[in-house]
Legacy VTK file of the C-alpha trace (Angstrom):
# vtk DataFile Version 3.0
C-alpha trace
ASCII
DATASET POLYDATA
POINTS 763 float
-0.047 -0.018 0.003
1.393 3.431 -0.901
1.607 6.400 1.528
-1.110 8.210 -0.477
-3.458 5.278 -0.301
-2.925 5.088 3.519
-3.710 8.831 3.967
-6.924 8.562 1.856
-8.074 5.625 3.918
-7.811 7.722 7.117
-10.925 9.776 6.049
-9.821 12.857 8.143
-11.734 16.113 7.950
-9.972 19.233 6.498
-9.918 20.796 9.868
-8.024 17.808 11.271
-5.661 17.912 8.321
-5.057 21.624 9.060
-4.373 20.875 12.736
-1.967 18.093 11.853
0.041 20.377 9.443
-0.022 23.533 11.788
1.119 21.693 14.847
4.376 20.409 13.431
5.199 23.918 12.062
4.694 25.305 15.454
7.005 22.842 16.964
9.748 23.447 14.258
9.662 27.240 14.852
9.854 26.849 18.566
12.811 24.511 18.108
14.711 27.091 16.001
14.009 29.820 18.500
15.424 27.755 21.358
18.542 26.849 19.363
19.161 30.570 18.540
18.808 31.434 22.302
21.107 28.714 23.279
23.827 30.048 20.799
23.454 33.672 21.987
21.781 34.953 18.945
18.443 35.873 20.631
19.126 39.517 20.264
19.686 39.265 16.516
17.057 40.126 13.991
16.554 36.518 13.106
16.014 35.380 16.630
13.392 37.992 17.399
11.495 37.085 14.322
11.523 33.425 15.083
10.243 33.822 18.612
7.523 36.193 17.653
6.392 33.869 14.796
6.284 30.851 17.245
4.139 32.754 19.780
1.587 33.904 16.964
1.404 30.322 15.724
0.734 29.010 19.211
-2.137 31.489 19.753
-3.617 30.712 16.354
-3.442 26.948 16.914
-5.015 27.185 20.285
-7.973 29.150 18.822
-8.384 26.792 15.835
-8.187 23.723 18.108
-10.835 25.125 20.515
-13.173 25.844 17.605
-13.000 22.313 16.166
-13.030 20.501 19.459
-16.274 22.271 20.243
-17.742 21.242 16.834
-16.661 17.617 17.272
-18.132 17.544 20.849
-21.517 18.784 19.608
-21.671 16.020 17.034
-20.751 13.418 19.567
-23.442 14.764 21.956
-26.104 14.502 19.222
-24.973 10.928 18.548
-25.289 10.064 22.228
-28.748 11.528 22.413
-29.838 9.568 19.269
-28.397 6.246 20.828
-30.211 7.014 24.159
-33.470 7.546 22.190
-32.958 4.189 20.527
-32.452 2.482 23.849
-35.679 4.118 25.151
-37.695 2.787 22.068
-37.789 6.098 20.109
-36.857 5.261 16.560
-37.646 8.682 15.067
-34.439 10.393 16.022
-32.186 10.876 12.996
-28.646 12.324 12.566
-27.240 14.531 9.721
-23.864 13.063 8.655
-21.366 15.680 7.407
-18.199 14.866 5.442
-16.454 11.594 4.894
-14.970 10.686 8.236
-15.349 8.426 11.168
-18.081 10.527 12.909
-20.102 10.481 9.721
-19.780 6.748 9.515
-21.011 6.463 13.212
-23.904 8.715 12.442
-24.902 6.675 9.286
-24.650 3.438 11.396
-26.975 4.882 14.096
-29.550 6.020 11.443
-29.361 2.516 9.899
-29.999 0.818 13.237
-32.966 3.156 13.897
-34.433 2.377 10.584
-34.083 -1.356 11.098
-35.599 -1.196 14.510
-38.475 0.875 13.200
-39.147 -1.701 10.471
-38.982 -4.507 13.050
-41.422 -2.623 15.324
-43.823 -2.038 12.421
-43.509 -5.696 11.449
-44.212 -6.954 15.092
-47.198 -4.522 15.263
-48.712 -6.101 12.120
-48.047 -9.571 13.560
-49.765 -8.497 16.811
-52.821 -7.287 14.862
-53.209 -10.718 13.310
-51.481 -10.026 9.994
-49.562 -13.107 9.563
-48.683 -12.191 5.917
-46.578 -9.088 7.011
-43.326 -8.714 5.101
-39.882 -8.060 6.678
-36.500 -8.229 5.006
-33.480 -9.021 7.195
-30.348 -6.986 6.617
-28.318 -10.160 5.961
-27.583 -13.685 6.989
-26.173 -12.390 10.285
-29.346 -10.456 11.170
-30.422 -12.658 14.111
-33.228 -10.330 15.106
-34.601 -10.246 11.616
-34.597 -13.971 11.101
-36.098 -14.492 14.623
-39.007 -12.242 13.710
-39.554 -14.126 10.452
-39.564 -17.446 12.404
-41.940 -15.966 14.969
-44.336 -14.898 12.116
-44.189 -18.424 10.609
-44.787 -20.053 14.017
-47.737 -17.781 14.741
-49.187 -18.503 11.285
-48.754 -22.248 11.955
-50.399 -21.909 15.329
-53.213 -19.928 13.856
-53.840 -22.658 11.177
-53.785 -25.312 14.015
-56.205 -23.217 16.079
-58.542 -22.963 13.038
-58.411 -26.702 12.697
-59.142 -27.231 16.408
-61.959 -24.761 16.285
-63.388 -26.523 13.232
-63.106 -29.883 14.955
-64.734 -28.471 18.184
-67.619 -26.838 16.329
-68.107 -29.971 14.289
-68.290 -32.145 17.385
-70.711 -29.726 19.063
-72.877 -29.856 15.900
-72.980 -33.609 15.967
-73.824 -33.662 19.751
-77.081 -32.121 18.817
-77.580 -34.494 15.907
-76.826 -37.550 18.062
-79.480 -36.662 20.618
-82.295 -35.475 18.414
-83.311 -38.824 16.829
-84.927 -41.768 18.351
-84.875 -44.023 15.285
-81.595 -45.714 14.378
-82.256 -45.442 10.619
-83.015 -41.711 10.681
-80.132 -41.118 13.049
-77.738 -43.053 10.819
-78.769 -41.071 7.668
-78.507 -37.780 9.503
-74.990 -38.642 10.745
-73.741 -39.641 7.309
-75.349 -36.693 5.494
-73.840 -34.075 7.928
-70.542 -35.855 7.932
-70.254 -35.841 4.145
-71.257 -32.176 4.072
-68.800 -31.218 6.917
-65.797 -32.871 5.204
-66.774 -31.909 1.581
-66.772 -35.604 0.766
-68.523 -37.258 -2.183
-70.434 -39.968 -0.442
-70.640 -41.875 2.781
-72.231 -44.768 4.634
-72.699 -46.103 8.188
-72.561 -49.791 8.917
-73.617 -51.199 12.311
-72.961 -54.683 13.685
-76.119 -56.946 13.704
-76.080 -60.143 15.619
-79.783 -60.974 15.435
-80.447 -61.511 11.729
-78.332 -64.581 11.228
-76.182 -67.037 13.095
-73.034 -65.134 12.013
-72.750 -61.383 12.785
-73.018 -59.109 9.800
-72.348 -55.309 9.194
-75.646 -53.795 8.094
-75.748 -50.430 6.300
-78.118 -48.255 8.323
-77.331 -44.940 6.701
-76.029 -43.797 3.273
-75.558 -40.436 1.553
-74.292 -39.637 -1.955
-74.301 -36.561 -4.169
-76.434 -34.668 -1.736
-79.309 -37.174 -1.935
-80.107 -40.222 0.224
-79.825 -43.660 -1.191
-82.391 -46.053 0.290
-80.308 -49.210 -0.176
-80.278 -52.445 1.605
-76.730 -53.649 1.980
-75.168 -56.273 4.203
-71.423 -57.081 4.479
-70.096 -60.143 6.238
-67.371 -59.672 8.848
-63.991 -59.876 7.060
-65.470 -59.071 3.561
-64.211 -56.118 1.623
-62.730 -53.034 3.084
-65.542 -52.634 5.561
-65.315 -56.181 6.853
-61.488 -56.034 7.191
-61.536 -52.641 8.977
-64.055 -54.182 11.506
-61.641 -57.059 12.141
-58.446 -54.938 12.375
-60.170 -52.144 14.461
-57.914 -49.580 12.955
-58.612 -46.619 10.588
-58.015 -47.360 6.967
-57.214 -44.605 4.509
-56.657 -45.329 0.822
-55.476 -42.712 -1.759
-55.271 -42.762 -5.579
-57.260 -46.000 -5.756
-57.881 -47.684 -9.203
-61.038 -46.855 -11.156
-62.768 -50.180 -10.417
-61.463 -50.674 -6.844
-64.303 -49.169 -5.019
-66.879 -50.906 -7.047
-65.302 -54.317 -6.240
-64.419 -53.978 -2.593
-66.348 -51.045 -1.187
-69.927 -50.992 0.103
-70.813 -47.618 -1.465
-72.163 -48.734 -4.908
-70.898 -47.680 -8.407
-69.238 -44.208 -7.710
-65.463 -44.054 -8.303
-63.863 -41.638 -5.887
-60.114 -41.673 -5.607
-59.907 -41.495 -1.750
-61.475 -43.898 0.731
-61.675 -43.438 4.504
-62.961 -46.153 6.795
-63.152 -45.493 10.561
-64.249 -48.127 13.132
-66.867 -47.130 15.705
-65.230 -48.277 18.934
-66.184 -48.346 22.623
-63.132 -49.239 24.684
-61.767 -52.080 22.610
-65.110 -53.325 21.119
-66.020 -52.304 17.535
-69.814 -51.877 16.804
-69.691 -50.476 13.337
-67.812 -48.709 10.491
-68.064 -45.218 8.914
-67.117 -45.136 5.286
-66.393 -41.937 3.404
-65.277 -41.404 -0.205
-63.973 -38.137 -1.695
-62.286 -36.817 -4.835
-60.041 -34.887 -2.574
-57.507 -36.122 0.020
-58.536 -36.093 3.653
-56.338 -34.064 5.920
-54.970 -35.464 9.224
-57.126 -33.243 11.374
-60.227 -34.401 9.380
-59.348 -38.100 9.929
-58.722 -37.393 13.673
-62.131 -35.537 13.760
-63.953 -38.660 12.233
-62.170 -40.962 14.716
-63.235 -38.833 17.629
-66.752 -38.579 16.314
-66.730 -42.343 15.832
-66.341 -42.823 19.584
-69.311 -40.526 20.192
-71.444 -42.322 17.605
-70.476 -45.760 19.182
-71.530 -44.575 22.612
-74.777 -43.124 21.211
-75.611 -46.397 19.356
-74.930 -48.461 22.406
-77.093 -46.160 24.532
-79.848 -46.338 21.903
-79.798 -50.058 21.804
-79.827 -50.200 25.641
-82.833 -47.806 25.629
-84.595 -49.989 22.984
-83.911 -53.075 25.112
-85.105 -51.228 28.172
-88.265 -50.098 26.414
-88.981 -53.659 25.325
-88.442 -54.882 28.888
-90.634 -52.024 30.164
-93.333 -52.951 27.775
-93.179 -56.662 28.764
-93.151 -55.556 32.451
-96.214 -53.374 31.855
-97.964 -56.287 30.177
-97.101 -58.522 33.076
-98.317 -55.838 35.466
-101.595 -55.606 33.671
-102.011 -59.394 33.917
-101.127 -59.341 37.640
-103.321 -56.344 38.393
-106.482 -58.434 37.984
-105.154 -60.759 40.658
-103.947 -57.942 42.949
-107.184 -57.273 44.763
-107.651 -60.812 45.718
-104.040 -61.102 46.829
-104.320 -57.823 48.761
-107.369 -59.086 50.745
-105.564 -62.318 51.450
-102.369 -60.474 52.426
-104.297 -58.230 54.838
-105.802 -61.224 56.556
-102.413 -63.016 56.606
-100.648 -59.865 57.876
-103.162 -59.563 60.688
-102.568 -63.242 61.573
-98.773 -62.813 61.368
-98.820 -59.670 63.592
-100.825 -61.473 66.202
-98.456 -64.434 66.099
-95.407 -62.142 66.159
-96.803 -60.217 69.185
-97.390 -63.430 71.089
-94.128 -64.824 69.939
-92.191 -61.704 71.156
-94.133 -61.646 74.372
-93.235 -65.318 74.929
-89.499 -64.720 74.336
-89.635 -61.679 76.415
-90.885 -63.790 79.260
-88.253 -66.421 78.551
-85.506 -63.719 78.655
-86.882 -62.469 81.963
-87.063 -65.878 83.428
-83.580 -66.640 82.095
-82.226 -63.415 83.613
-83.853 -64.264 86.974
-82.386 -67.757 86.819
-78.900 -66.438 85.909
-79.029 -63.657 88.472
-80.038 -66.198 91.168
-77.084 -68.363 90.076
-74.687 -65.436 90.133
-76.110 -64.161 93.491
-75.590 -67.620 94.971
-71.973 -67.793 93.647
-71.304 -64.291 94.925
-72.777 -65.190 98.357
-70.731 -68.297 98.606
-67.500 -66.630 97.513
-68.212 -63.751 99.911
-68.569 -66.046 102.953
-65.452 -67.992 101.951
-63.345 -64.816 101.569
-64.619 -63.292 104.763
-64.096 -66.555 106.648
-60.563 -66.824 105.232
-59.622 -63.371 106.411
-61.164 -64.177 109.838
-58.921 -67.279 109.964
-55.890 -65.176 109.116
-56.701 -62.724 111.967
-57.136 -65.583 114.402
-54.136 -67.348 113.009
-51.756 -64.388 113.460
-52.985 -63.752 116.966
-52.635 -67.395 117.877
-49.150 -67.611 116.362
-48.134 -64.402 118.174
-48.988 -66.117 121.503
-46.874 -69.249 120.695
-44.067 -69.751 123.165
-41.775 -70.672 120.401
-42.407 -67.451 118.481
-41.979 -65.407 121.631
-38.561 -67.037 122.318
-37.571 -66.513 118.666
-38.310 -62.839 118.765
-36.314 -62.348 121.920
-33.425 -64.405 120.705
-33.327 -62.841 117.229
-33.439 -59.370 118.830
-30.417 -60.068 121.047
-28.364 -61.595 118.224
-29.459 -58.965 115.627
-27.655 -56.097 117.347
-24.595 -58.155 118.431
-23.751 -59.357 114.873
-22.135 -56.113 113.818
-19.554 -56.513 116.609
-18.167 -59.575 114.955
-17.361 -57.885 111.613
-14.361 -55.612 110.940
-14.488 -52.450 108.782
-12.582 -54.209 105.959
-14.984 -57.116 106.052
-17.916 -54.744 106.083
-16.575 -52.896 103.048
-16.277 -56.307 101.184
-19.816 -57.214 102.238
-21.189 -53.855 101.079
-19.635 -54.354 97.603
-21.198 -57.853 97.410
-24.682 -56.578 98.416
-24.407 -53.616 95.980
-23.394 -56.070 93.218
-26.594 -58.111 94.006
-28.736 -54.977 93.744
-27.071 -54.056 90.412
-27.222 -57.416 88.802
-30.397 -58.969 90.285
-32.741 -56.593 92.103
-32.653 -53.401 89.946
-33.095 -55.097 86.581
-36.143 -57.057 87.866
-37.585 -53.971 89.484
-37.153 -51.931 86.258
-38.943 -54.571 84.292
-42.083 -53.805 86.309
-41.913 -50.054 86.506
-41.911 -47.112 84.009
-39.368 -45.126 86.025
-35.674 -46.019 85.970
-34.378 -47.123 89.363
-30.741 -47.254 90.525
-28.928 -49.412 93.091
-27.750 -46.498 95.336
-31.326 -45.527 95.934
-32.136 -48.840 97.617
-28.747 -49.883 99.209
-29.117 -49.797 102.931
-26.685 -47.726 105.019
-27.197 -49.581 108.449
-24.302 -51.861 109.259
-26.458 -54.706 110.480
-28.583 -54.652 107.380
-25.507 -54.879 105.133
-24.094 -57.813 107.117
-27.330 -59.799 107.196
-28.210 -59.105 103.568
-24.732 -60.149 102.587
-25.109 -63.498 104.373
-28.677 -64.297 103.528
-29.061 -62.587 100.096
-26.047 -61.640 98.084
-23.731 -64.578 99.325
-26.653 -66.921 99.438
-25.991 -69.784 96.949
-29.677 -70.167 96.201
-31.165 -68.085 93.361
-33.545 -65.149 93.693
-36.921 -66.338 94.878
-35.394 -69.292 96.713
-33.277 -67.521 99.305
-35.504 -69.059 102.036
-33.877 -72.466 101.418
-30.793 -71.341 103.292
-30.826 -72.374 107.054
-27.342 -71.711 108.266
-24.736 -69.377 106.612
-21.916 -71.055 108.616
-20.238 -67.940 110.065
-20.501 -69.266 113.676
-22.368 -66.208 114.766
-25.175 -66.262 117.393
-27.603 -64.924 114.719
-26.787 -67.817 112.417
-27.343 -70.336 115.158
-30.701 -68.912 116.132
-31.654 -68.662 112.415
-30.770 -72.243 111.818
-32.860 -73.220 114.806
-36.149 -71.311 114.061
-36.101 -70.825 110.338
-37.105 -74.415 109.253
-40.199 -74.090 111.561
-41.072 -70.633 110.221
-40.679 -71.686 106.622
-42.851 -74.723 107.145
-45.589 -72.525 108.688
-45.393 -70.214 105.635
-45.564 -72.939 103.122
-48.405 -74.796 104.940
-50.683 -71.772 105.065
-49.578 -70.114 101.759
-48.283 -66.811 103.005
-45.979 -64.722 100.826
-43.672 -63.881 103.737
-43.510 -63.782 107.560
-41.669 -60.982 109.452
-40.547 -60.369 113.054
-40.088 -56.692 113.914
-38.415 -54.918 116.811
-41.166 -52.625 118.301
-38.537 -50.136 119.619
-36.510 -49.522 116.430
-38.809 -50.914 113.760
-35.932 -53.156 112.617
-36.816 -56.285 110.713
-35.160 -58.939 112.864
-36.233 -61.804 110.726
-37.819 -62.687 107.403
-38.599 -66.059 105.816
-38.421 -65.019 102.183
-35.355 -62.617 102.440
-36.060 -59.707 100.060
-34.135 -56.392 100.130
-36.188 -54.955 102.947
-34.678 -57.711 105.205
-32.869 -56.185 108.325
-33.980 -52.590 107.529
-36.125 -50.340 109.804
-39.831 -50.131 108.936
-40.235 -47.043 111.087
-37.211 -44.875 109.937
-35.752 -46.768 107.011
-36.206 -46.731 103.258
-39.579 -48.422 103.403
-41.165 -46.625 106.334
-43.618 -44.727 104.015
-44.900 -47.914 102.325
-48.058 -49.649 103.519
-45.776 -52.214 105.302
-44.199 -49.347 107.342
-47.632 -47.859 108.012
-49.093 -51.058 109.575
-45.888 -51.665 111.565
-46.037 -48.149 113.011
-49.646 -48.591 113.994
-48.775 -51.926 115.681
-45.836 -50.307 117.507
-47.987 -47.403 118.727
-50.985 -49.477 119.837
-51.328 -50.332 123.483
-54.038 -52.889 122.816
-52.807 -56.321 123.470
-55.357 -57.807 120.998
-54.502 -55.306 118.211
-54.649 -56.728 114.747
-54.457 -54.570 111.687
-54.939 -55.435 107.974
-53.664 -52.862 105.387
-54.805 -52.679 101.782
-52.725 -53.671 98.694
-50.059 -51.333 97.365
-47.207 -51.865 94.912
-44.199 -52.890 97.037
-40.622 -52.276 95.741
-38.851 -55.147 97.524
-41.387 -57.462 95.816
-40.574 -55.871 92.548
-43.574 -53.609 92.565
-45.873 -56.557 92.946
-49.167 -55.787 94.897
-48.605 -56.437 98.586
-50.952 -56.469 101.649
-49.902 -56.958 105.195
-51.501 -57.918 108.499
-49.688 -57.126 111.815
-50.191 -57.832 115.489
-47.965 -57.317 118.629
-45.991 -60.139 120.310
-46.239 -60.002 124.121
-44.134 -61.744 126.719
-46.385 -61.412 129.757
-47.073 -57.694 129.760
-44.092 -56.651 127.759
-44.381 -56.022 124.006
-41.256 -57.708 122.668
-41.983 -57.766 118.944
-44.353 -57.211 116.025
-45.464 -60.251 113.923
-46.361 -59.437 110.299
-47.804 -61.761 107.544
-47.590 -60.603 103.900
-50.957 -61.666 102.523
-51.254 -64.631 100.279
-52.573 -63.371 96.896
-52.630 -66.874 95.343
-54.842 -68.244 98.175
-57.340 -65.308 97.649
-57.363 -66.062 93.878
-57.778 -69.725 94.515
-60.914 -69.121 96.518
-62.355 -66.698 93.874
-61.615 -68.850 90.848
-62.394 -72.240 92.516
-58.817 -73.205 91.706
-59.383 -72.021 88.007
-62.493 -74.206 87.733
-65.022 -71.550 86.692
-67.128 -73.932 84.628
-67.434 -76.284 87.573
-68.593 -73.359 89.690
-71.390 -72.605 87.150
-69.820 -69.525 85.555
-69.661 -70.966 82.015
-67.153 -69.755 79.476
-67.204 -66.052 80.296
-68.157 -65.796 84.010
-65.924 -64.968 86.890
-65.761 -63.643 90.408
-63.451 -60.786 91.466
-62.781 -58.342 94.234
-62.584 -54.512 93.756
-61.304 -51.945 96.224
-62.478 -48.495 97.160
-60.250 -47.078 94.465
-62.235 -49.097 91.863
-59.108 -51.188 91.168
-59.011 -55.027 91.223
-57.779 -56.871 94.217
-57.808 -60.188 92.364
-56.713 -61.534 88.933
-59.303 -61.617 86.116
-60.074 -64.843 84.378
-59.243 -63.834 80.803
-55.651 -62.918 81.822
-55.174 -66.505 83.058
-56.942 -68.258 80.210
-56.118 -66.019 77.163
-53.509 -63.352 77.936
-53.152 -62.012 74.368
-56.802 -61.532 73.837
-57.250 -59.870 77.238
-54.316 -57.409 76.575
-55.813 -56.621 73.112
-59.229 -55.838 74.722
-57.430 -53.502 77.273
-55.657 -51.680 74.515
-59.051 -51.258 72.716
-60.554 -49.980 75.865
-57.919 -47.227 76.056
-55.284 -48.584 78.480
-51.793 -47.139 77.826
-49.091 -49.296 76.352
-46.980 -48.816 79.566
-49.782 -50.132 81.751
-50.423 -53.059 79.405
-46.688 -54.040 79.498
-46.780 -53.828 83.277
-49.792 -56.162 83.403
-48.107 -58.473 80.967
-44.773 -58.596 82.852
-46.227 -58.856 86.384
-48.952 -61.305 85.192
-51.551 -59.681 87.498
-54.568 -57.375 87.319
-54.335 -56.273 90.896
-54.017 -52.514 91.284
-53.640 -52.165 87.507
-57.156 -52.713 85.997
-60.204 -50.679 86.944
-63.849 -51.541 87.244
-65.681 -48.227 87.185
-69.208 -49.609 87.194
-72.395 -48.491 88.943
-72.746 -51.909 90.593
-69.245 -51.520 92.070
-70.282 -48.132 93.512
-73.465 -49.657 94.930
-71.541 -52.427 96.671
-68.836 -50.073 98.092
-71.706 -48.146 99.593
-72.909 -51.354 101.408
-75.610 -52.460 98.934
-76.243 -55.910 97.481
-78.031 -56.566 94.193
-77.954 -57.480 90.569
-77.704 -55.373 87.403
-77.053 -55.548 83.640
-74.282 -53.267 82.684
-71.785 -52.630 79.849
-68.131 -52.895 80.708
-65.130 -51.018 79.278
-64.889 -53.520 76.455
-68.530 -52.533 75.503
-69.827 -56.009 76.448
-73.243 -56.294 78.110
-72.732 -58.156 81.394
-75.029 -59.675 84.095
-73.588 -58.652 87.473
-74.330 -59.814 91.061
-72.659 -57.664 93.711
-72.169 -57.429 97.504
-69.922 -55.656 99.960
-67.197 -57.598 101.743
-67.269 -57.307 105.445
-63.538 -57.493 106.124
-62.145 -55.313 108.916
-59.759 -52.436 107.950
-60.632 -52.447 104.151
-63.499 -51.373 102.020
-63.825 -54.064 99.283
-66.719 -55.453 97.238
-67.146 -58.814 95.540
-68.856 -59.350 92.202
-69.820 -62.434 90.074
-70.405 -61.628 86.377
-71.229 -63.293 83.092
-71.602 -62.118 79.497
-75.294 -61.551 78.605
-74.486 -63.123 75.224
-73.623 -66.374 76.863
-76.426 -66.209 79.412
-78.998 -65.793 76.608
-77.381 -68.119 74.136
-79.878 -71.006 74.150
-82.968 -68.680 74.006
-81.387 -66.642 71.134
-80.720 -69.856 69.204
-84.271 -71.025 69.800
-85.610 -67.664 68.602
-83.510 -67.724 65.424
-84.522 -71.265 64.539
-88.242 -70.380 64.856
-88.176 -67.104 62.902
LINES 1 764
763 0 1 2 3 4 5 6 7 8 9 10 11 12 13 14 15 16 17 18 19 20 21 22 23 24 25 26 27 28 29 30 31 32 33 34 35 36 37 38 39 40 41 42 43 44 45 46 47 48 49 50 51 52 53 54 55 56 57 58 59 60 61 62 63 64 65 66 67 68 69 70 71 72 73 74 75 76 77 78 79 80 81 82 83 84 85 86 87 88 89 90 91 92 93 94 95 96 97 98 99 100 101 102 103 104 105 106 107 108 109 110 111 112 113 114 115 116 117 118 119 120 121 122 123 124 125 126 127 128 129 130 131 132 133 134 135 136 137 138 139 140 141 142 143 144 145 146 147 148 149 150 151 152 153 154 155 156 157 158 159 160 161 162 163 164 165 166 167 168 169 170 171 172 173 174 175 176 177 178 179 180 181 182 183 184 185 186 187 188 189 190 191 192 193 194 195 196 197 198 199 200 201 202 203 204 205 206 207 208 209 210 211 212 213 214 215 216 217 218 219 220 221 222 223 224 225 226 227 228 229 230 231 232 233 234 235 236 237 238 239 240 241 242 243 244 245 246 247 248 249 250 251 252 253 254 255 256 257 258 259 260 261 262 263 264 265 266 267 268 269 270 271 272 273 274 275 276 277 278 279 280 281 282 283 284 285 286 287 288 289 290 291 292 293 294 295 296 297 298 299 300 301 302 303 304 305 306 307 308 309 310 311 312 313 314 315 316 317 318 319 320 321 322 323 324 325 326 327 328 329 330 331 332 333 334 335 336 337 338 339 340 341 342 343 344 345 346 347 348 349 350 351 352 353 354 355 356 357 358 359 360 361 362 363 364 365 366 367 368 369 370 371 372 373 374 375 376 377 378 379 380 381 382 383 384 385 386 387 388 389 390 391 392 393 394 395 396 397 398 399 400 401 402 403 404 405 406 407 408 409 410 411 412 413 414 415 416 417 418 419 420 421 422 423 424 425 426 427 428 429 430 431 432 433 434 435 436 437 438 439 440 441 442 443 444 445 446 447 448 449 450 451 452 453 454 455 456 457 458 459 460 461 462 463 464 465 466 467 468 469 470 471 472 473 474 475 476 477 478 479 480 481 482 483 484 485 486 487 488 489 490 491 492 493 494 495 496 497 498 499 500 501 502 503 504 505 506 507 508 509 510 511 512 513 514 515 516 517 518 519 520 521 522 523 524 525 526 527 528 529 530 531 532 533 534 535 536 537 538 539 540 541 542 543 544 545 546 547 548 549 550 551 552 553 554 555 556 557 558 559 560 561 562 563 564 565 566 567 568 569 570 571 572 573 574 575 576 577 578 579 580 581 582 583 584 585 586 587 588 589 590 591 592 593 594 595 596 597 598 599 600 601 602 603 604 605 606 607 608 609 610 611 612 613 614 615 616 617 618 619 620 621 622 623 624 625 626 627 628 629 630 631 632 633 634 635 636 637 638 639 640 641 642 643 644 645 646 647 648 649 650 651 652 653 654 655 656 657 658 659 660 661 662 663 664 665 666 667 668 669 670 671 672 673 674 675 676 677 678 679 680 681 682 683 684 685 686 687 688 689 690 691 692 693 694 695 696 697 698 699 700 701 702 703 704 705 706 707 708 709 710 711 712 713 714 715 716 717 718 719 720 721 722 723 724 725 726 727 728 729 730 731 732 733 734 735 736 737 738 739 740 741 742 743 744 745 746 747 748 749 750 751 752 753 754 755 756 757 758 759 760 761 762
């Protein structure tokens, strides 16, 4: 490229060319002036001229530069405003390019962009107004916006065409909905369907074939409607299944569309006669997967996809209508037959009505007498059952009261026994001397052993029967004597828990061991013979347990000041200690007792006197098993006359059971399920299951229980917590120191079983 060509391509304005020439001139003159000054020629004529010329050039250059800078700044400002207008959507701002330079090129480009955007805006406005034929020419292949607008126009046009097709199909279906419901004759309906379908699709001719299974042994497709060249053809035409296009379409159950068919093809295989259209459409009329007919259309023009889809959709509606029509026809036939039968029967109705009235009066009288008879049977049965339950309750009541009287007499008699008096005095002496024979080191070893028993044996068993976590330190005794005796007779006892009473002599040569070995076999024999849970000897001065047959963790502790002084055991001991009555006997009601692993425990206590001196307190832990044995007849409820559902139980003043219910013994799983259904908590149900007892855990909040606790005796039919109707016979128990009641009960369903069966068999 030559220097001239390069300068021409710069496209600089004359003003810029002038500035480019003047500025070097100014620099050259200034340089000469400085050279002259440096060489000492400033005062010469040439030096003065050069300096003056440089100053004048500088002033002139500054003026020219300021003028053209202002002009360029104005053009740039106008260009900026035009661009801002474009960004704000104003495409009417135009610039006036001047010269052939960079600024002019920028102004021309801005005008071009504004023009293109204006055209695009006008184009989109036309598209928005529904003009899908609007014209727009992109600038070039790289005009992304232009091509996108054209694509948008084409898409909108396509969507509009699709919408027109949908609207056409929707309007057509709506039109045929009216046609399908305005005819009650299948022939007229078929002709109307074909006629309107041919006209809607601009077809040449059409026919409707419906399946007929009544004319012959083999099903046929019968033409029920035909339309051709705008006139109805009254033709009789039948096609066998599988014959021709119609028969094949019926078998294949799929739409068949043929185009450009031969001249004689329709005449040979079609069911439409002698016309020779070039396009054939056959659509099966289907309901679910069953085909009931065929629509056949012929046209000189091709069917479009949306038209075929329209006919297929309409075919479903036609099929449903035809089925409904046939059902209605069948229903009308049945109704007509029914009406004829009704007319035949009407003549007999009056006679039957009179006979029925007489029969009904007779039946009502029989039913009244029948119900009255069974009502009397029920009442007699209830009286019989109540008498039976009352008798059982009375017998069990006497037995229980007599048993508790025996216990009171037995404890008093045993307390007066010389052997027992001697045992109390000897145990008392040896009890307090045993700690003198044990060193501190031995005591510490014994304490560790006892604590180990609590951790490994007692606490796990206790936690199994309670919802609150217990710990060994809460129960470990701090009395030295208690630790020593519990070591010898519990933790160091070779017999397992529950059989500690089998140990007679621990072999430590202590006085207590000798006395224990002497009296323990006798005390154990007494306990086993009369079925007591445990027997205790208590020091009346300190409340210390001097002796126990069963050896639980309350052994050797104080019942007046120790860990268990607040229990019902501690309460009855304190009353016996404080009483001055030589004949004092006190029974205390059941409560959960920790040393017995939260099992219900009841105690009876009396003082032991040596002449006039109270030397001890004798306590029996009440025998639960004996009480249950009396109530259940040793689990022989049927032999007692209580059948499969009856039982006898005791309830305390807190409405909680004092005996074990029958169902827990016979069918634990079913009983626990019934408790869960009645609303018992899972924690309480687990406790009943683990302890295998109902005592203090199950409630009997019944009106009959309230009546008995108030001292009344009677019978009553009630509904229990399991929503079962029960026959109850109740009475108060006359046992000193406790307020209990006794009840015998049986399910009403069982009590009335025979009468109900008799009634069912005679209905």
